[in-house]
Each structure stands twice: as structure tokens, then as C-alpha cells.
C-alpha positions as CSV (number, residue, x, y, z in Angstrom):
1,X,-69.7,-54.7,-82.0
2,X,-66.4,-55.7,-80.4
3,X,-65.8,-56.1,-76.7
4,X,-63.2,-54.0,-74.9
5,X,-60.7,-56.9,-74.8
6,X,-60.9,-57.1,-78.6
7,X,-60.2,-53.4,-79.3
8,X,-56.6,-53.3,-78.1
9,X,-53.9,-55.7,-77.0
10,X,-54.2,-58.0,-74.1
11,X,-53.4,-55.3,-71.6
12,X,-56.4,-53.3,-72.8
13,X,-54.3,-50.6,-74.6
14,X,-56.0,-49.2,-77.7
15,X,-52.8,-48.0,-79.4
16,X,-51.3,-51.5,-79.6
17,X,-48.1,-50.7,-77.8
18,X,-47.0,-53.0,-75.1
19,X,-46.3,-51.5,-71.7
20,X,-42.8,-51.7,-70.3
21,X,-42.6,-54.9,-68.1
22,X,-41.3,-54.2,-64.6
23,X,-40.2,-57.2,-62.7
24,X,-42.5,-57.9,-59.8
25,X,-39.8,-57.4,-57.2
26,X,-39.4,-53.7,-58.3
27,X,-43.1,-53.0,-58.3
28,X,-44.4,-51.2,-55.2
29,X,-47.8,-52.0,-53.8
30,X,-50.2,-49.5,-52.5
31,X,-49.9,-51.2,-49.1
32,X,-46.2,-50.4,-49.0
33,X,-46.9,-46.7,-49.5
34,X,-49.6,-46.8,-46.9
35,X,-47.2,-48.2,-44.3
36,X,-44.0,-46.4,-45.1
37,X,-45.1,-42.9,-45.7
38,X,-46.6,-42.4,-42.2
39,X,-43.3,-43.9,-40.7
40,X,-41.2,-41.5,-42.7
41,X,-43.4,-38.5,-41.8
42,X,-43.3,-39.5,-38.1
43,X,-39.5,-39.9,-38.1
44,X,-39.1,-36.5,-39.8
45,X,-41.5,-35.0,-37.3
46,X,-39.5,-36.4,-34.4
47,X,-36.2,-35.1,-35.8
48,X,-37.6,-31.6,-36.4
49,X,-39.2,-31.5,-33.0
50,X,-35.9,-32.5,-31.4
51,X,-34.1,-29.8,-33.3
52,X,-36.7,-27.2,-32.3
53,X,-36.7,-28.2,-28.6
54,X,-32.9,-28.2,-28.5
55,X,-32.7,-24.8,-30.1
56,X,-35.3,-23.2,-27.9
57,X,-34.0,-20.2,-26.0
58,X,-33.1,-20.8,-22.4
59,X,-35.2,-17.9,-21.3
60,X,-36.7,-14.7,-22.3
61,X,-34.0,-12.3,-21.3
62,X,-36.3,-9.4,-21.1
63,X,-39.0,-11.2,-19.0
64,X,-36.5,-12.5,-16.4
65,X,-34.5,-9.2,-16.4
66,X,-37.8,-7.4,-15.6
67,X,-38.5,-9.8,-12.8
68,X,-35.2,-9.3,-11.1
69,X,-35.2,-5.5,-11.7
70,X,-38.6,-5.2,-10.2
71,X,-37.9,-7.5,-7.3
72,X,-34.7,-5.8,-6.3
73,X,-36.0,-2.3,-6.7
74,X,-39.0,-3.0,-4.5
75,X,-37.4,-5.2,-1.8
76,X,-35.5,-2.2,-0.3
77,X,-38.9,-0.6,0.3
78,X,-40.2,-1.6,3.8
79,X,-43.8,-1.3,2.6
80,X,-43.2,-3.8,-0.2
81,X,-41.3,-6.6,1.6
82,X,-44.2,-8.6,3.0
83,X,-45.9,-8.8,-0.3
84,X,-42.6,-9.7,-2.1
85,X,-41.8,-12.4,0.6
86,X,-45.3,-13.9,0.1
87,X,-45.6,-13.5,-3.6
88,X,-42.1,-13.7,-5.2
89,X,-40.6,-16.4,-3.0
90,X,-42.2,-19.8,-3.3
91,X,-43.8,-21.4,-0.2
92,X,-41.1,-24.2,-0.3
93,X,-38.4,-21.6,-0.4
94,X,-39.7,-19.8,2.5
95,X,-40.2,-23.0,4.6
96,X,-37.0,-24.9,3.8
97,X,-34.4,-22.1,3.4
98,X,-34.6,-21.1,7.0
99,X,-35.4,-17.5,5.9
100,X,-38.1,-16.2,8.2
101,X,-39.8,-13.0,7.4
102,X,-38.0,-11.4,10.3
103,X,-34.6,-12.4,9.0
104,X,-35.6,-11.4,5.4
105,X,-36.9,-8.0,6.6
106,X,-33.9,-7.3,8.8
107,X,-31.4,-8.0,6.0
108,X,-33.3,-5.9,3.4
109,X,-33.7,-3.0,5.9
110,X,-29.9,-2.7,6.0
111,X,-29.8,-2.3,2.1
112,X,-30.5,1.2,0.7
113,X,-30.5,0.2,-3.0
114,X,-29.6,-2.8,-5.1
115,X,-28.3,-2.5,-8.7
116,X,-28.9,-5.4,-11.0
117,X,-25.8,-5.4,-13.1
118,X,-26.3,-8.4,-15.2
119,X,-28.6,-11.5,-15.5
120,X,-27.3,-14.6,-17.2
121,X,-29.0,-17.9,-17.9
122,X,-27.2,-20.9,-16.5
123,X,-26.4,-23.7,-18.9
124,X,-28.2,-26.9,-18.4
125,X,-31.1,-25.4,-16.5
126,X,-33.3,-23.0,-18.3
127,X,-34.9,-21.9,-15.0
128,X,-31.5,-21.0,-13.3
129,X,-30.0,-17.5,-13.6
130,X,-26.9,-16.0,-12.2
131,X,-27.6,-12.4,-11.2
132,X,-24.8,-9.9,-10.5
133,X,-25.9,-7.5,-7.8
134,X,-24.3,-4.5,-6.2
135,X,-25.7,-3.6,-2.8
136,X,-25.6,0.0,-1.6
137,X,-25.9,-0.4,2.2
138,X,-27.6,2.0,4.6
139,X,-24.2,2.5,6.4
140,X,-22.7,3.8,3.1
141,X,-20.7,0.7,2.2
142,X,-21.0,-0.8,-1.3
143,X,-20.8,-4.6,-1.7
144,X,-20.4,-6.2,-5.1
145,X,-21.0,-6.9,-7.7
146,X,-21.9,-10.3,-6.2
147,X,-22.9,-13.2,-8.4
148,X,-25.9,-15.1,-7.0
149,X,-27.6,-18.0,-8.7
150,X,-31.4,-18.1,-8.5
151,X,-33.7,-20.9,-9.6
152,X,-37.2,-19.6,-10.8
153,X,-40.5,-21.4,-11.2
154,X,-43.7,-20.5,-12.9
155,X,-46.7,-20.5,-10.6
156,X,-49.9,-19.2,-12.1
157,X,-52.7,-20.0,-14.5
158,X,-50.3,-20.5,-17.5
159,X,-48.0,-22.9,-15.6
160,X,-49.0,-25.9,-17.6
161,X,-48.6,-23.9,-20.8
162,X,-45.2,-22.6,-19.8
163,X,-44.2,-26.2,-19.1
164,X,-40.5,-25.7,-18.6
165,X,-40.1,-22.6,-20.7
166,X,-39.6,-19.4,-18.8
167,X,-40.1,-17.4,-22.0
168,X,-43.8,-18.4,-21.9
169,X,-44.3,-17.6,-18.2
170,X,-45.7,-14.1,-17.6
171,X,-43.5,-11.9,-15.3
172,X,-46.2,-11.9,-12.6
173,X,-46.1,-15.7,-12.3
174,X,-42.4,-16.0,-11.8
175,X,-41.2,-16.9,-8.3
176,X,-37.8,-17.4,-6.7
177,X,-37.5,-21.1,-5.8
178,X,-34.0,-21.0,-4.5
179,X,-31.1,-18.7,-4.2
180,X,-29.7,-16.1,-1.9
181,X,-27.0,-18.5,-0.8
182,X,-24.4,-16.1,-2.3
183,X,-26.0,-13.0,-0.7
184,X,-23.7,-11.1,1.6
185,X,-24.6,-11.2,5.3
186,X,-25.4,-8.2,7.2
187,X,-23.0,-8.9,9.9
């Protein structure tokens, strides 16, 4: 009985053919594959994530449009104003914008109807929107369309999930953080 090394050539091949000799510098070790493949996968993942994040829409047009349509249709109703002032304007906005409820209520009492003509996202800030409004005043005058830039925030149970993406924030969790600077005065 012959041993395994006697059956074939010195490389253990039974057919007697010699394998092609590859110089040592061109051989890859298993360790190289173990180290390089995860690095390549991580780099590709980072590139893809960067492309996806950069290509993400600035905002869900329908969600933000619904927010502004709802807000401006209800704010002209006296029975809705306190709730809108408390719920749709952030606490910081109410405190630091010098808009007391009395001033807010007085301004909106002079407005019969507001038409939301257009809502556009503002480049560079996915939470900022320019809203073109036409005010139909109680005295019969019409003002606008007036462009006003609003900054929104997401305040609700999904805030951490929305994490900078208005398209993930439910309409009921959107709030106005700043704006109204461009609003016409009632004087």
C-alpha cells in the first residue's frame, strides 16, 4: 500500500500535472481578504448613504401644504385661535417673538379669510418654507400675495424618528418655530 505522498507528485496531485507556480508577491492571503473586504464594504456603504442623504427630498410637499392650509383656514375662526396659538406655535416662538395671544388674536380678528397660494421649500434648510398668502380683510381690502418664510419643527412622539426630515413628521406634530416677520400689519 502506498502513502498519499507516493500516489501523485510532490504537491499531492494524482494526475501528475504540476500546478502553475504563482510568485509569492502575487498570492493573496486569507488575512488580506478578511481585512480589505470589510473596508471596501464600509466605504461603499458610506458613499451610498451620502448619496441617499443628499438626494432626500427637502420635505413632503403634501404634508407641509396640509399643515399650512389647515392652519390658515382655522386661524380666522375666533373659536380656533387659542388652540392654534398653543398647539401650532412653539413655546419658544410665543415667548421670544413678542407675539402675545392678545396681539395674535387682534390681528387674526381683522382677517376674514387667508388663501394659501403656494408653499415652497427653502434651499439649505429642509424645515424652512416660503408661503405665499393672500389676506382677505374684514374691511374688504385684499393684501397679497405676500411671501412669508416660516421655520417648522417636529414636536411629538415621532420627533426622534423624524430626525431632521419633515417628510417623516406627522402633520399633527408640526409646529411653527419662527415666521410671521413678513406678515402685513393691521394698522
